[in-house]
Structures are given as structure tokens and as C-alpha cells.
C-alpha positions in Angstrom: 0.0 0.0 0.0 1.5 3.3 -1.0 2.3 5.6 2.0 1.7 8.9 0.2 -2.1 9.1 0.9 -1.6 8.3 4.6 1.2 10.9 4.9 -0.9 13.5 3.2 -3.8 12.8 5.6 -1.5 12.9 8.7 -0.2 16.3 7.6 -3.8 17.6 7.8 -3.9 16.5 11.4 -0.5 17.8 12.6 2.6 19.8 11.8 4.7 17.7 14.2 6.6 15.5 11.7 10.2 14.3 11.4 12.1 11.7 9.4 14.1 8.9 11.0 16.6 7.0 9.0 19.3 6.3 11.6 19.7 2.9 13.1 18.5 -0.3 11.4 15.5 -0.8 9.3 13.4 1.0 6.8 13.4 4.8 6.8 10.2 6.3 8.2 8.2 9.5 8.8 7.1 10.0 12.3 4.1 12.1 13.1 2.8 13.1 16.6 -1.0 13.6 16.7 -2.6 14.5 20.0 0.3 13.0 21.9 0.3 9.8 19.9 3.4 8.9 17.8 2.6 7.4 14.4 5.4 5.9 12.3 4.9 5.5 8.6 7.4 3.2 6.9 8.3 5.0 3.7 10.3 3.1 1.1 11.5 6.3 -0.6 13.6 7.1 2.5 15.8 4.0 2.0 16.8 0.9 3.9 19.4 0.6 6.5 20.5 -3.0 6.9 22.8 -4.5 9.4 24.0 -7.9 10.5 22.0 -10.7 8.8 20.1 -8.2 6.6 23.1 -7.3 4.5 23.6 -10.9 3.2 20.1 -12.1 3.6 18.7 -14.1 0.6 15.2 -12.7 1.3 16.3 -9.0 1.4 14.6 -8.2 -1.9 11.2 -9.3 -0.4 11.8 -7.2 2.8 9.5 -4.3 3.3 10.7 -2.9 6.6 14.1 -4.0 7.6 14.8 -4.4 11.3 13.4 -1.8 13.7 11.0 -3.8 15.8 10.8 -7.2 17.6 7.9 -9.5 17.0 6.5 -11.8 19.7 4.3 -14.6 18.5 1.6 -16.5 20.4 4.0 -19.5 21.0 6.5 -17.4 23.0 9.0 -16.7 20.3 10.8 -13.4 19.6 12.2 -12.7 16.1 13.7 -9.6 14.5 12.4 -10.5 11.1 9.0 -11.7 9.9 10.6 -13.4 6.9 13.2 -15.4 8.8 11.9 -18.1 11.2 15.5 -19.3 11.6 16.2 -16.1 13.7 13.4 -16.9 16.2 14.3 -17.1 19.9 12.0 -19.1 22.2 11.4 -17.1 25.4 8.4 -18.9 27.0 10.7 -20.4 29.6 11.8 -16.9 30.6 8.3 -15.3 31.0 8.5 -15.5 34.8 12.0 -13.9 34.9 11.8 -10.3 33.5 15.6 -9.7 34.0 16.5 -13.0 32.3 14.1 -12.3 29.5 15.5 -8.8 28.9 19.0 -10.1 29.0 18.3 -13.0 26.5 16.5 -10.7 24.1 19.2 -8.1 24.3 21.9 -10.7 23.5 19.8 -12.1 20.6 19.3 -8.6 19.1 23.0 -7.8 19.5 24.0 -11.0 17.8 21.6 -10.3 14.9 22.8 -6.7 14.4 26.4 -7.8 14.6 25.9 -10.6 12.1 26.9 -13.4 14.5 23.5 -15.0 15.1 
């Protein structure tokens, strides 16, 4: 779905807009409407791949790059919707917030460094 219509509509609701391209993932426009931050992934702003993204065989099909973690109903965390091989099972850590945070942080660091 093209983002242009959404962006045009959000501009009628607010003047609080900025572009984020730093870090990892797809460039995006960020709008703040009534205190709510709305990120619109915008392909025209470019992609910023790291770690496994740079050499990924599925990169051509990627629409967002890495800038969010996904948690599935089975207790798995993965940095990419296209790559189930990058999934980290965390259901055993749900009762241990510190252990969960540490495991996820290590997993994300390994992904972005290309060592996962």
C-alpha cells in the first residue's frame, strides 16, 4: 500500500513531523497527533540493513528492515518476519523479567552484529 495518501492525511492533522533513517530498518516518517506517535514506513527514505540483513537471501522481499521485535503466540521473539530461523524461544523466561530482557538483548545484538 503506498504511503503517500496516509502521509498527506496525517499532515492535515498535525505539523509535528520528522524523518528517522538512523539505526536499522526502513526509513520512516514520524508524526505526533494528539500526543500519539505514528510511524509510517516510507520506502523512498531508503533501507538501513545491518547484521544478517546485509547478506540475507530474502532481502529483496523485505518491506521494513529491522526496527521492531515480533513476539508470537507461541512465546517466540524474532527480529524479522521473513526469517523463522532467527526466532528465539522465550516462553521459559516469561517468569523472569531480568532474564528475558538479557536474553532478548543478547539475541538482538548477535543479529545486528551478524553473529547469530
